[in-house]
N, C-alpha and C positions, 0 to 999 in steps of 0.2 A: 543320593550319593552312590548307594547300588543299585543296580538292578539287572534284574534274571529274567530275559525272554526266551521263553520257548527251551531248555536248555535239555535236553538227551543226556543220558551215560550209561556205555556197559558194561560188562565184565566179561565176556564169555556171552554165551548164551543170557545171562540174569538182567536187566533191565531193572536196572536201579531207583538212576530220574527220567520220568518221561513227559514230559516237559512241563517245568519247572518255570513259573513266571512269578517273580517276584518283584518291589523296590522297597529300599530301605531309608527312607529319607532322611537328610544330610540332622547329623546331631542328635537322630530321635534314638531308642534304644530297641532293637527290634531281638522277640522269644520268636524261635522255634520248635512249637510241638511236635508230638508223634511216639509211635511207638520202635522197638528196635526195630533195628533194621529197614526202616525208611526212605534213610536219603539220608540224613542228617548232617554226617560229619562228610561224608560224599559234597554234598552241596557246597559246605565249606571249603574243603582241598580243590575242590574246581574255581572258585572265588579267586584263589590264592594262587591259581598254576599247578596246584601236587597229582588235578591227576586234568585230564583235557574232556571236556564237554566234543563229544559223539557230534551233536549238530547247538544249535540257540547261539544266543552271546548272552557276557556277562560283559558291563562296563561300571566303569568307578570313575565318579566324576561326570560321564560322558565319552569317555575312553573306552575302544577295547581293552580285556584285561590280557590280551594276547601280544599286544601290539606295542613297543619300547622297551622300556630299560626295563626287565626285570625286578633286579635289585634298586632299583630306584620305587618302583612299584611295592615291594615285600617294605620296604622299609615304610612304609606310611600305613602299615598295621604293628596289631601286638597281638600274643595273644595269651592264654589264658589255660593250658592245656586241665584234659581230663588227667586227675591222682598229680599234679602240680608238673610232674616231669621236670624232677629236679637232676645234675649233675652228680651226683654223688661223692665226687675226689673233686671238686668243687667249696669252695668257703660259701658262706651264704650269698657276702657280696660279691663273688667274683661269680656265682649265677644271674643275682641281679641286673650285671653292670656289664654282661658276656655280649649283649652290642655291640655297648660299650668301647668293648674292649679288642674290637676290629671292624673289618669291612669298611663300610664307605661314612660309616658312625664314627671309626676312632675316637677314642680320647686317651689325656694320657691317662696312665695311672690312677692316680692321685686324685686324677677328679674325676675318674670313672669310679673311686669307691667313694668321694664327696658324695654326688648322684646319687650313688645305690643307698649310702644311710639318710642322701632327704628323702627319698620314696620307702624305704624302712620305714621313718618314720611317717610316712603319709598312713601307712597300713597300719599300722599299730605297735609295732617291734623297735625296743630301743638298738639305738649304735653298737650293742655289746653283742648282739644275735651275728654280726656279721660277720666275728670271724668264727662262727663254727660251722658245723657240716650240719649236713642237713640230716644227717641217721643220729642227729640228736635234737634235734623237732619234734613235736607233738603234730599229726593231721593238718591240724588247723594253724602251728607254724608255717608249717612245708605249704599249703594252701597262701597264705597271706606272701608267701615271698615268693612265690609264684604270682600271685598280682599282683608286689610291685616289680618284678622283671617285664609282665606285661607294658608295666605304663611308662617304663623307665627311660625311652625314647622320644616321649611326650608324641606316641601314634595320634593321627588324625581318626583310625578304625580299632578297636580289640572289639577280637570275637573272643568269646566266653565258651572253652568247652566240658559242659557237665557240673557248672564250678560248684557246686555244691555234693557230689557223690562223698560219701562216705563220712560226712563230719555227724554228727548229733547235732539231735533241731538247736539250741541255742546257738552254738557253732558257726551254722548253715545262717542263721538270723544275720547273724555276724558280717559275716563274707557279703552278703546279699545286700543289707546295708551299705557294706563301705565300697561295692559294686555300683549302685546307686550315684554317694557320694560321688564318686571320679569319674562317673559318667560325666555327669551335669557338672563338677567341679572345670573339667576339661574340656567341653562342648566337644567330646566324641564323637565322633558315632559307632553306635555297641549293638552285636549282635550275637548272640547265646542260644546253646543249643540244652536242653533240658528237658527230663520226664518232671521234675516238681514243682508243684504246684503253684507251693509257697512261695519261690525263685521268680513263676512269672511274674504271681502279681505285685511282687516286690520291686522286681528291676526293669518289668515293658511298659514302655507304652505302647508300643503295635504287636501285635502276635500272631502267627502262622501257624495253620494247618499242616503239615506234609504228610502223605497217609499213598500209599502206593503208587509213591513214585508226581505225584501231584502236590498243590498247594489244593485243599479244600475247600480251605474258607480263610480270613485276614481279615483284620480287623482291631480295634481300637482294645484294649485291656477290658474298659468298660461295657463295651459290647459283646463281651466273649460268655461272659455268662449268663445272657440273653438270648443271644444269637441263638436259631434254629437248625444250624445244622447239624445234626444225627452223631457223624466221628466226631466235632467237633463235646458236644454230652457227651455222651459216652467215656473218653478219654480224662475230663477235667472233675467228673466223680468219680472217677474210678472200675464202673459197670462191668459188668462181666457181660452183659447181655447188650449187643448193641449191633452198627454194622464192622467192628472190628472186631474180628474174629480172636478168639484168647488162645495160644498154642495149651494147649494140654499135654 
């Protein structure tokens, strides 16, 4: 579904991506792990066209992401942002239906609200939540609203940026379960970046380790624990000793 081939990206003198090559199979859930500043978010931005690679190619269904109608391209994606990133001045249902109220996906206000309420139900929120504002919700509820917004337009590909950041372990587990259920139910291709190894084990089919701007290792979740890559083993066990230098 998504393929990155020798992708490089620098910001001034700082080389962030140094030849990322990665394949995300259609209908599967890929999780990218790695420390802060290793290029995980930049990788997502390059796929979405928010940052232009300096070299290399990125394709979606075999078509270069830089070709064709970019609005139509973006319409194929959904995104759950870190911290939910809801619009404070909009009600919950207006946040969920944001894409459905404008642009090429535009629906009538009534239809958009109905879809929003249905998506809220899917993530475990009642219709009464629809007319509240984000400030009236807990962190876990805000994350659910963000997830409802990500799936509102039934995207083919969904990106999850640190989906459990700031949540307690129980709510993080709820969000992980919801993500896994929804991805399987929709048949969507998912790509997640996270530091949370509990999330990795809960939602991933495949895992890729990004370090120093390159993919150090990739494989299935089942292969992750038994792989002999020292970068992966240090990261998944949270060890201070190993090839990844801890910032002191």
